[in-house]
MDTraj code that builds the backbone (N, CA, C; nanometers):
import mdtraj as md
import numpy as np

residues = "MET SER GLN TYR PRO ASN ILE ALA ILE LYS SER VAL ARG ASP LEU ARG GLU ASN SER MET LEU SER PRO ARG ASP ALA TRP GLU SER ASN ALA LYS ARG PHE TYR PRO HIS GLN LEU SER SER GLN LYS LYS GLY CYS PRO LYS SER THR PHE LEU GLY LEU CYS GLU GLN GLY LYS ILE LYS GLY VAL LYS SER GLY SER TYR THR ARG SER LYS LEU ASN LYS GLN TYR GLY LEU LYS ALA VAL GLU TYR LEU ILE THR GLN PRO ASN LEU ASN GLU THR GLU LEU TRP SER LEU ILE SER GLU LYS THR PRO ASN GLU GLN MET SER VAL VAL ILE ALA LEU PHE LYS ASN GLY ASP ILE GLN CYS".split()
xyz = np.array([
    [0.0852, -0.1230, -0.0012],
    [0.0004, 0.0016, 0.0029],
    [0.0878, 0.1226, 0.0019],
    [0.0507, 0.2216, -0.0760],
    [0.1250, 0.3487, -0.0886],
    [0.1174, 0.4256, 0.0372],
    [0.2211, 0.4935, 0.0707],
    [0.2282, 0.5746, 0.1889],
    [0.2144, 0.7282, 0.1509],
    [0.2049, 0.7498, 0.0221],
    [0.1967, 0.9000, -0.0231],
    [0.0786, 0.9750, 0.0432],
    [-0.0375, 0.9121, 0.0520],
    [-0.1471, 0.9831, 0.1205],
    [-0.1066, 1.0205, 0.2640],
    [-0.0422, 0.9331, 0.3348],
    [-0.0010, 0.9557, 0.4752],
    [0.1064, 1.0697, 0.4814],
    [0.1924, 1.0617, 0.3791],
    [0.2977, 1.1649, 0.3735],
    [0.2360, 1.3084, 0.3533],
    [0.1398, 1.3029, 0.2648],
    [0.0759, 1.4436, 0.2425],
    [-0.0012, 1.4861, 0.3627],
    [-0.0788, 1.4015, 0.4343],
    [-0.1550, 1.4461, 0.5474],
    [-0.0676, 1.4833, 0.6605],
    [0.0440, 1.4076, 0.6804],
    [0.1402, 1.4429, 0.7933],
    [0.2127, 1.5716, 0.7584],
    [0.2456, 1.5929, 0.6344],
    [0.3180, 1.7120, 0.5963],
    [0.2252, 1.8305, 0.6171],
    [0.0970, 1.8293, 0.5861],
    [0.0039, 1.9414, 0.6194],
    [0.0030, 1.9675, 0.7667],
    [-0.0047, 1.8612, 0.8429],
    [-0.0063, 1.8820, 0.9891],
    [0.1205, 1.9508, 1.0461],
    [0.2331, 1.9033, 0.9832],
    [0.3643, 1.9625, 1.0283],
    [0.3722, 2.1121, 0.9886],
    [0.3176, 2.1394, 0.8703],
    [0.3206, 2.2802, 0.8191],
    [0.2368, 2.3746, 0.9093],
    [0.1247, 2.3231, 0.9564],
    [0.0359, 2.4036, 1.0468],
    [0.1040, 2.4225, 1.1769],
    [0.1800, 2.3279, 1.2286],
    [0.2400, 2.3356, 1.3530],
    [0.3716, 2.4193, 1.3505],
    [0.4326, 2.4297, 1.2370],
    [0.5544, 2.5012, 1.2255],
    [0.5604, 2.5918, 1.1097],
    [0.5364, 2.7175, 1.1225],
    [0.5211, 2.8130, 1.0107],
    [0.6516, 2.8385, 0.9434],
    [0.7634, 2.7967, 1.0060],
    [0.8970, 2.8164, 0.9428],
    [0.9320, 2.7074, 0.8507],
    [0.8587, 2.6037, 0.8539],
    [0.8819, 2.4833, 0.7730],
    [0.8318, 2.5035, 0.6295],
    [0.9055, 2.4673, 0.5274],
    [0.8528, 2.4789, 0.3903],
    [0.7827, 2.3506, 0.3503],
    [0.6884, 2.3611, 0.2551],
    [0.6184, 2.2420, 0.2071],
    [0.7079, 2.1358, 0.1509],
    [0.8212, 2.1770, 0.0866],
    [0.9175, 2.0825, 0.0328],
    [0.9863, 2.0111, 0.1462],
    [1.0297, 2.0808, 0.2438],
    [1.0991, 2.0216, 0.3562],
    [1.0122, 1.9263, 0.4415],
    [0.8825, 1.9641, 0.4555],
    [0.7887, 1.8901, 0.5273],
    [0.7714, 1.7542, 0.4494],
    [0.7523, 1.7600, 0.3213],
    [0.7254, 1.6443, 0.2336],
    [0.8484, 1.5505, 0.2458],
    [0.9695, 1.6149, 0.2253],
    [1.0895, 1.5266, 0.2235],
    [1.1167, 1.4591, 0.3555],
    [1.0943, 1.5293, 0.4664],
    [1.1073, 1.4713, 0.5970],
    [1.0112, 1.3491, 0.6199],
    [0.8844, 1.3737, 0.5879],
    [0.7839, 1.2592, 0.5992],
    [0.8131, 1.1503, 0.4997],
    [0.8616, 1.1762, 0.3796],
    [0.8936, 1.0719, 0.2846],
    [0.9980, 0.9783, 0.3443],
    [1.0930, 1.0400, 0.4108],
    [1.1969, 0.9574, 0.4783],
    [1.1436, 0.8790, 0.5935],
    [1.0442, 0.9344, 0.6682],
    [0.9806, 0.8715, 0.7819],
    [0.9023, 0.7513, 0.7380],
    [0.8203, 0.7702, 0.6283],
    [0.7340, 0.6571, 0.5802],
    [0.8029, 0.5603, 0.4946],
    [0.9145, 0.5996, 0.4345],
    [0.9958, 0.5108, 0.3432],
    [1.1346, 0.5124, 0.3946],
    [1.1701, 0.4713, 0.5048],
    [1.3041, 0.4843, 0.5652],
    [1.4079, 0.4098, 0.4818],
    [1.3814, 0.3068, 0.4133],
    [1.4766, 0.2281, 0.3415],
    [1.4541, 0.2232, 0.1961],
    [1.3712, 0.3114, 0.1439],
    [1.3414, 0.3071, -0.0035],
    [1.3724, 0.4524, -0.0628],
    [1.4962, 0.4701, -0.0979],
    [1.5238, 0.6015, -0.1557],
    [1.4440, 0.6336, -0.2787],
    [1.4192, 0.5446, -0.3667],
    [1.3371, 0.5783, -0.4818],
    [1.1999, 0.6282, -0.4437],
    [1.1389, 0.5654, -0.3442],
    [1.0079, 0.6048, -0.2954],
    [1.0170, 0.7453, -0.2281],
    [1.1250, 0.7767, -0.1516],
    [1.1447, 0.9030, -0.0984],
    [1.1547, 1.0147, -0.1962],
    [1.2175, 0.9827, -0.3113],
    [1.2427, 1.0829, -0.4167],
    [1.1303, 1.0883, -0.5232],
    [1.0348, 1.0019, -0.5203],
    [0.9312, 0.9922, -0.6225],
    [0.8709, 1.1304, -0.6423],
    [0.8767, 1.1897, -0.7691],
    [0.8445, 1.3158, -0.8010],
    [0.7000, 1.3546, -0.8179],
    [0.6232, 1.2607, -0.8822],
    [0.4834, 1.2889, -0.9072],
    [0.3902, 1.3210, -0.7980],
    [0.3922, 1.2390, -0.6955],
    [0.3055, 1.2767, -0.5778],
    [0.3605, 1.3946, -0.4969],
    [0.4892, 1.4160, -0.4920],
    [0.5540, 1.5243, -0.4292],
    [0.5107, 1.6583, -0.5030],
    [0.5326, 1.6576, -0.6365],
    [0.5012, 1.7716, -0.7208],
    [0.3547, 1.8063, -0.7161],
    [0.2664, 1.7098, -0.7080],
    [0.1264, 1.7381, -0.6949],
    [0.0948, 1.8041, -0.5613],
    [0.1479, 1.7550, -0.4528],
    [0.1336, 1.8167, -0.3247],
    [0.1896, 1.9614, -0.3241],
    [0.3102, 1.9772, -0.3729],
    [0.3682, 2.1074, -0.3760],
    [0.2951, 2.2067, -0.4646],
    [0.2321, 2.1550, -0.5749],
    [0.1520, 2.2385, -0.6576],
    [0.0251, 2.2927, -0.5916],
    [-0.0380, 2.2041, -0.5120],
    [-0.1530, 2.2467, -0.4376],
    [-0.1179, 2.3488, -0.3279],
    [-0.0040, 2.3264, -0.2678],
    [0.0439, 2.4188, -0.1647],
    [0.0763, 2.5586, -0.2372],
    [0.1407, 2.5481, -0.3489],
    [0.1794, 2.6676, -0.4228],
    [0.0620, 2.7548, -0.4551],
    [-0.0476, 2.6919, -0.4947],
    [-0.1676, 2.7663, -0.5337],
    [-0.2605, 2.8037, -0.4144],
    [-0.2179, 2.7754, -0.2968],
    [-0.2936, 2.8172, -0.1845],
    [-0.4246, 2.7218, -0.1606],
    [-0.4165, 2.6027, -0.2118],
    [-0.5277, 2.5072, -0.2004],
    [-0.5327, 2.4255, -0.0709],
    [-0.4222, 2.4368, 0.0045],
    [-0.4143, 2.3647, 0.1371],
    [-0.4468, 2.4543, 0.2487],
    [-0.5473, 2.4183, 0.3276],
    [-0.5855, 2.5097, 0.4411],
    [-0.4674, 2.5152, 0.5425],
    [-0.4420, 2.6437, 0.5760],
    [-0.3317, 2.6683, 0.6758],
    [-0.1938, 2.6669, 0.6188],
    [-0.1784, 2.6601, 0.4903],
    [-0.0465, 2.6558, 0.4233],
    [-0.0392, 2.7775, 0.3355],
    [0.0544, 2.8614, 0.3501],
    [0.0726, 2.9789, 0.2747],
    [0.1123, 2.9492, 0.1271],
    [0.0477, 3.0157, 0.0272],
    [0.0841, 2.9946, -0.1064],
    [0.2250, 3.0505, -0.1306],
    [0.2908, 3.0049, -0.2289],
    [0.4325, 3.0503, -0.2625],
    [0.4807, 2.9863, -0.3844],
    [0.6082, 2.9752, -0.3969],
    [0.6796, 2.9149, -0.5110],
    [0.7449, 2.7895, -0.4611],
    [0.6828, 2.6723, -0.4907],
    [0.7343, 2.5480, -0.4258],
    [0.7772, 2.4389, -0.5297],
    [0.7299, 2.4510, -0.6458],
    [0.7632, 2.3436, -0.7490],
    [0.7790, 2.4061, -0.8902],
    [0.8590, 2.3340, -0.9699],
    [0.8755, 2.3728, -1.1077],
    [0.7825, 2.2874, -1.1936],
    [0.7184, 2.1889, -1.1319],
    [0.6323, 2.0978, -1.2095],
    [0.5134, 2.1763, -1.2624],
    [0.4884, 2.1544, -1.3844],
    [0.3676, 2.2115, -1.4425],
    [0.2530, 2.1105, -1.4504],
    [0.2826, 1.9899, -1.5031],
    [0.1856, 1.8886, -1.5285],
    [0.1285, 1.8402, -1.3926],
    [0.2086, 1.7967, -1.3027],
    [0.1553, 1.7394, -1.1797],
    [0.0780, 1.8402, -1.0972],
    [0.1252, 1.9647, -1.1021],
    [0.0462, 2.0739, -1.0404],
    [-0.0892, 2.0892, -1.1059],
    [-0.0915, 2.0846, -1.2376],
    [-0.2209, 2.0906, -1.3078],
    [-0.3095, 1.9836, -1.2782],
    [-0.2493, 1.8567, -1.2715],
    [-0.3305, 1.7383, -1.2372],
    [-0.3974, 1.7534, -1.1027],
    [-0.3214, 1.8020, -1.0065],
    [-0.3769, 1.8198, -0.8694],
    [-0.4826, 1.9239, -0.8609],
    [-0.4641, 2.0321, -0.9369],
    [-0.5698, 2.1413, -0.9337],
    [-0.6960, 2.0998, -1.0089],
    [-0.6771, 2.0287, -1.1236],
    [-0.7896, 1.9645, -1.1856],
    [-0.8723, 1.8698, -1.1042],
    [-0.7947, 1.7901, -1.0386],
    [-0.8535, 1.6881, -0.9454],
    [-0.9437, 1.7604, -0.8345],
    [-0.8910, 1.8636, -0.7800],
    [-0.9683, 1.9371, -0.6789],
    [-1.1029, 1.9856, -0.7399],
    [-1.0968, 2.0381, -0.8583],
    [-1.2149, 2.0853, -0.9247],
    [-1.3235, 1.9753, -0.9319],
    [-1.2752, 1.8553, -0.9771],
    [-1.3702, 1.7423, -0.9938],
    [-1.4209, 1.7030, -0.8597],
    [-1.3306, 1.6903, -0.7607],
    [-1.3795, 1.6421, -0.6264],
    [-1.4767, 1.7321, -0.5663],
    [-1.4732, 1.8597, -0.5874],
    [-1.5708, 1.9567, -0.5323],
    [-1.7147, 1.9178, -0.5778],
    [-1.7293, 1.8778, -0.7055],
    [-1.8632, 1.8519, -0.7517],
    [-1.8868, 1.6969, -0.7556],
    [-1.7856, 1.6141, -0.7465],
    [-1.8044, 1.4670, -0.7380],
    [-1.7155, 1.4109, -0.6373],
    [-1.7482, 1.4267, -0.5132],
    [-1.6591, 1.3907, -0.4042],
    [-1.6319, 1.2424, -0.3862],
    [-1.7130, 1.1613, -0.4489],
    [-1.7034, 1.0145, -0.4294],
    [-1.6214, 0.9477, -0.5402],
    [-1.5513, 1.0197, -0.6274],
    [-1.4705, 0.9606, -0.7320],
    [-1.3575, 0.8936, -0.6654],
    [-1.3230, 0.7709, -0.7177],
    [-1.2016, 0.7045, -0.6717],
    [-1.0768, 0.7467, -0.7586],
    [-0.9619, 0.6999, -0.7274],
    [-0.8420, 0.7357, -0.7939],
    [-0.8486, 0.7109, -0.9430],
    [-0.8974, 0.5924, -0.9800],
    [-0.9020, 0.5562, -1.1230],
    [-1.0019, 0.6385, -1.1945],
    [-1.1181, 0.6654, -1.1397],
    [-1.2186, 0.7470, -1.2089],
    [-1.1760, 0.8892, -1.2237],
    [-1.1062, 0.9418, -1.1152],
    [-1.0593, 1.0834, -1.1174],
    [-0.9543, 1.0976, -1.2213],
    [-0.8571, 1.0050, -1.2208],
    [-0.7461, 1.0173, -1.3173],
    [-0.7965, 1.0058, -1.4594],
    [-0.8996, 0.9248, -1.4846],
    [-0.9522, 0.9074, -1.6264],
    [-1.0135, 1.0448, -1.6819],
    [-1.0599, 1.1260, -1.5821],
    [-1.1107, 1.2546, -1.6257],
    [-1.0033, 1.3563, -1.6481],
    [-0.8802, 1.3306, -1.6024],
    [-0.7749, 1.4319, -1.6098],
    [-0.6641, 1.4001, -1.7208],
    [-0.6299, 1.2745, -1.7390],
    [-0.5273, 1.2414, -1.8238],
    [-0.5431, 1.1003, -1.8810],
    [-0.4739, 1.0741, -1.9931],
    [-0.4713, 0.9412, -2.0614],
    [-0.3379, 0.8805, -2.0251],
    [-0.2458, 0.9501, -1.9604],
    [-0.1177, 0.8967, -1.9193],
    [-0.1320, 0.7956, -1.8066],
    [-0.0248, 0.7342, -1.7735],
    [-0.0344, 0.6390, -1.6636],
    [-0.0146, 0.7151, -1.5308],
    [-0.1077, 0.6891, -1.4372],
    [-0.0952, 0.7630, -1.3067],
    [0.0220, 0.7190, -1.2284],
    [0.0650, 0.8085, -1.1423],
    [0.1787, 0.7829, -1.0561],
    [0.1598, 0.8407, -0.9155],
    [0.0482, 0.8001, -0.8532],
    [0.0170, 0.8401, -0.7130],
    [-0.0305, 0.9806, -0.6904],
    [-0.0512, 1.0541, -0.8067],
    [-0.0957, 1.1932, -0.7842],
    [-0.2389, 1.1981, -0.7239],
    [-0.3225, 1.1167, -0.7674],
    [-0.4637, 1.1191, -0.7151],
    [-0.4795, 1.0749, -0.5774],
    [-0.3876, 0.9797, -0.5331],
    [-0.3924, 0.9365, -0.3970],
    [-0.3663, 1.0461, -0.2989],
    [-0.2778, 1.1343, -0.3367],
    [-0.2471, 1.2541, -0.2538],
    [-0.3641, 1.3495, -0.2477],
    [-0.4165, 1.3765, -0.3644],
    [-0.5294, 1.4776, -0.3652],
    [-0.6503, 1.4195, -0.2988],
    [-0.6892, 1.3007, -0.3186],
    [-0.8017, 1.2393, -0.2573],
    [-0.7761, 1.2344, -0.1034],
    [-0.6697, 1.1978, -0.0607],
    [-0.6406, 1.1923, 0.0847],
    [-0.6554, 1.3310, 0.1534],
    [-0.6000, 1.4234, 0.0887],
    [-0.6077, 1.5629, 0.1408],
    [-0.7537, 1.6095, 0.1405],
    [-0.8242, 1.5806, 0.0365],
    [-0.9649, 1.6231, 0.0216],
    [-1.0493, 1.5538, 0.1285],
    [-1.0346, 1.4260, 0.1433],
    [-1.1154, 1.3497, 0.2468],
    [-1.0793, 1.3887, 0.3868],
    [-0.9539, 1.4339, 0.4023],
    [-0.9090, 1.4797, 0.5361],
    [-0.9516, 1.6242, 0.5743],
    [-1.0139, 1.6874, 0.4732],
    [-1.0611, 1.8227, 0.4918],
    [-0.9516, 1.9315, 0.4911],
    [-0.8451, 1.8942, 0.4214],
    [-0.7277, 1.9875, 0.4045],
    [-0.7349, 2.0808, 0.2826],
    [-0.8284, 2.0501, 0.1896],
    [-0.8315, 2.1308, 0.0680],
    [-0.9254, 2.2466, 0.0823],
    [-0.8762, 2.3633, 0.0427],
    [-0.9613, 2.4822, 0.0424],
    [-1.0419, 2.4830, -0.0920],
    [-1.1677, 2.4842, -0.0816],
    [-1.2497, 2.4766, -0.2021],
    [-1.2824, 2.6259, -0.2501],
])
top = md.Topology()
chain = top.add_chain()
for i, resn in enumerate(residues, 1):
    res = top.add_residue(resn, chain, resSeq=i)
    for name in ("N", "CA", "C"):
        top.add_atom(name, md.element.get_by_symbol(name[0]), res)
traj = md.Trajectory(xyz[None], top)
């Protein structure tokens, strides 16, 4: 089972508790915590970039918008997913991804859905 939803939720919690922490640092710290022996999982870019894109655009409650990622696609995927979830909150990862892209998913939707279900997304 993927730990990326847990990384995202814990990162938001850490950011709310420590205003000096950057979203990138929060994600990287939690990726190491949840994947202590899997460097490739710690470095996986798609879920991280999706999370950072949502933070960048001010879509995460309690997290200040800013410049956090250079990713354009994963950021767009996350923002599009939020739009769909607002009107169709029961979409699962596969259904949501099929509305956004024909590419192969890489944990982007697991991050968005977890944050949405946890009440961390600003609508």
